[in-house]
N, C-alpha and C positions, 0 to 999 in steps of 0.2 A: 779645793780652792776654785776661784772663778776664772773662767775663760770665755771667749766669744767663739762660737762655732758657726759655720755656714751650714745650716740645716737644709737649705734649698737654694740652688744657684739661680741668679736672676737679680731682682731688685733688692735693695737693702733690707726689706722686711724679712728676708730669709735668714738674717743673722740673729742669733739668740745668745743670751748669757746662760752658761751652764756650769754646774759643779763638776769638776774633774779631779782625778787622783793627783796627789802631789808627785812630781816627777823625781826619778832617781837617775843620777849621772852614770853613764857607762864609761868604758875606757876612753881616755882623752877627751872627756866631756866635763862641763861645769854646769851648775844650776845657778841662775841669777834671779834674785828677787827684783822684779822689774820696778823701776821708778818712772820710766818713760818708754813709750812704745810709738814708733813712727808709723804713720798711715801713708802709704805710698800709692802711686798710680797703678803699680802692678797688683796691689791688693784689690783694687776695684775691678781690674780686668779679670782676675781670678774669680772674684765673687760673682761677676756676671756670667761666668762659665764660658768665656770666649777665648781663653788661653789653653790651647790644646797641647798634647804631647807630654804632659807631666803626670797623667794618671790621677788627677784630683778626684776625690769622692766626697759626697755630702757627709757632713759631720766633721770636716776638717777645721782646724784652727788656722786662720790666716795670719799674716804679719811676718815680716822678715828681719826686723831690727829692733833691738831693745837696748836700754841702758839701765844699770842698777848695780847692786852689790852681789858678789859671789857668796853664796851661802852653803854650797856643797860642791865637792870635787870628786872626780872619778878615782879609782884605785891607783892609777898610774900618773896622777896629776900632783904637782908640787903643792903641799898644804899652804904655801905662802900666798896662793891665789885667794884663799879665804879672806873675806872682809874687804877685798879690793873693789873699787868702783871701776866698772868696765862698760864698754860698748860691745855689742855682739850681733853677728848675723846668725839668724836661727834657721836659715834655709828658706825654701819657698813658702813655708808655713811655720806655725808654732809660736808666733810672737804675741798674739793678743791673749795674754795670760798673766796671772800674778807671779808665777815663777816659770822661767823659760830655760830650756836646755840648749846649749850651744857647744859645738866642737871647739876645743882649745885653740885650734888654728884660726878660728873665726872670731877671736876675742882680742880686744885691744884695750889696754889700761888707759884711763882718762886723766887728763891734767886736773889738778884740784880746782883750777879757776874756771873749768868748763862744766856747766850744768848738764844733767842727764837729758833735759828737754832739748838743749842745744845740740847735744851729741847725736840724738836720733834725727835731728833736722839735717845734720851735715854728714852723718856717718856713711851712708850709701851715696847720697847725691853728690857731694863734693868730689869723691874719688871718680865717679862716673864722668863728671864734667872735666876733671883734670886729665884723665886718660883719653877721653874723647878728643880733646884739643891736641893732645900729643899724637893720637892716632891720625889726626888730620895734618900733622906736621906744621902747626901754626908757628909762624915766625913773627918777630917784632916788625911792625910797619904794615902788616897785612890786615885786611878787613874781615870782620866776622858778623854773621847773622845767626841769632839764636831764635829758632822757631819754637814757640811755646815756652816763653821765658818766665811766666808767672809761677811755675812750680819750683820745687827745691832744686832740681837738677838745672833748670834754666837759669835760675838766679845765681847759682854757683858758677855756671859757665860764663855769665856776664861778668862777674867779679874777677874770675881767673883770667879771662881774655883781656880785660882792661889791665890787670896787673902784669900780663905778659907783653904789654906794649902794642896791642892792636891799634891800628890807625883809626878804626871806626868799629863800634860795637852796636849793631842794630838789633832790635828785638821785635817780635810779633807778640801782640797781646790784645786784650779785648776792650780796654777802656783807657780813657785819658788819665784817670787816677792811677791805674797800674803802670802806665807809661811814666808818670811822674816819679813813682817810687823806684822804677827800674833805672831811671836817669840818676837818681841819688846813689844807686849801687854801681854805676859805671857805664850805663848805656848812653850812646851818643845820638841815636836815631830811634824813633818809635814808629812801627808800622801796625796796621790792623791785621787780623788773622789771615787775610788773603794775600798779604804782602804789599799792600798799597800804603803809601805815605811819603812824606818828604824825606827821602833817604836815597843812598846810592842804588843804582839799578842792579849791580852785580857785586859779588863777594868772593874773596879768596877761600873762605871757609864758611860752611853752614853746618851748625849743630842742630839736629832736628829731634825734638822730644815727642812730636805729635804723630808722624806717619800719616796713614790714611790716604784719601784720594788726592790730597794736595801735593803729594811728593813730586809728581812730574813738573808742576808749575815752579816749584822751588829749585829743581834741577836746572831749569831755565835761568835761574838767577845766579848761577855760578859764573865767575870770571874765567877767562882762559887759564887752564891748569888749576881751576878751582876744585875743592874737595868737599863733598857732603858726607857727613857721618850721622847716621840715624841711631839714636840711643834709646828710643821708646816708640811705642805704637799705641798710644792712648786712644787714637781715632781709628785704630784698626790697621790692616795691611794695605799697602799701596796697590794700585791696579796691576794686574798681571803683566801688562805690557809697558810698565813705567820705564823699563830700560831702553825703549825706543827713543826717548828724549836724549839719552846719552849718545846713541848711535846717530841720530839726526844732527847732532852738533859735534860730530867726530873730530872736526878740525880744531875744536876748542880744547881738546885733551882734558876734558872734565873727568872726575872720578867720583864714584859712589861706594860707600862702605857702611857696614853695620858695626856696632861696638857693644860688647858685653864685658863686664868685669870678670866673668868666668875665665876669660883668656889671659888674665894677668896673673903671674905667679903669686902665690899667697904671701910670700915674704915681701915682695915688692909692693903689693897692694897694701899690706899692713904698715909698711914703712911710710908710704905716702899718706895713708889715713892718719897716722900719728902726727906727721908734719902738718897736715891740714887742721887737725884738732889743736895743735900748738899755736898755729896762726890765728885760729878763732879765739883761743884764750888770750892772745895778745891784742885782739881787736882788729886784726888785719883781714879777717873773713867774717861775714855776718850770717848768723843763723836766723832766718826770717820765719817766725812762727805765726801761722794764721790764727790758731786757737788751740788752747789746751782743754781737753774734754775728758770726763771720766770714762773708764773702760766700758762701763755699761752703756755708754752713748755711742758705741762704735757704729751702729746703724745710722745714726744722725750724722756722724762724720762722713760716712759714705754717701749720704744724700747730698751733703755739701759738695763732695767731690763730683758727683754726677751732675750737679747744677752748674759746675764750672765757676764757683764763687771763691775758690781757695786761692790765696796768694801766699806762697811759701808752703809750709807743711802743717797739717793737723797732727797733734801729739795726744795720745791717750795716756792717762795715768790711772793706776789701780786705786 
């Protein structure tokens, strides 16, 4: 079967389509015939070779979330899973493939009314946004700034903050057109990437998908008792001394945190994901798909990611 491999870390030209053996499920595993594969920001970071600590090697298959139909189950998995439409997390890799293996604990059944394309647009992004806002202890009537709101996590954070009763939901984005679309999804103020624009100067909660050198400047945008939660680092790590901004504003009682879904118990995570899928099926949460592309065009999808032209999520289909 076909898969996309990273034969050389760096630019997207290092990604190639290859024939690979059909997978076999092990204990507590299922095999999913993929109907949709999400292309996430972390995939691009891995492909560039800039995400250390995971022991990545050339030849790996990237991708972490898929949706499709279960076609094989491990020896200790209930046969009733066969034929079910599911969303699944495949780990840090293994998703850009026609049949993917996933641990049963990372598989969630899909509502009939939710397409596989919409499922991989929301499956990781919406829970990250949900739990990041919870991590920040967002309360109704507080103001929120979403930094890097044009991606799938940022879009979900905008919608969920608005649904939670935020008094203002400001966003940073790169164009007036993106700003218009974000307003349709619940944003009340639009700023440019540096944080300039007709918007409040300070916020109770900042959800940062970007990271990088701009982190200290956004710490300065926190209100007294404000909380900043970083959920991504598509622009790299912040400066080593970024914490000095917190110390220099000591009397403001500002807080800084990171958030990863890895810290949420599996049962809790899957319950919330199922609730978010159900909300999307009812039309209460929107899956914003930038483009659906064939699996063989994965390198082109990554070129669009690198160019910063994506609004929402690119989805690959076998």
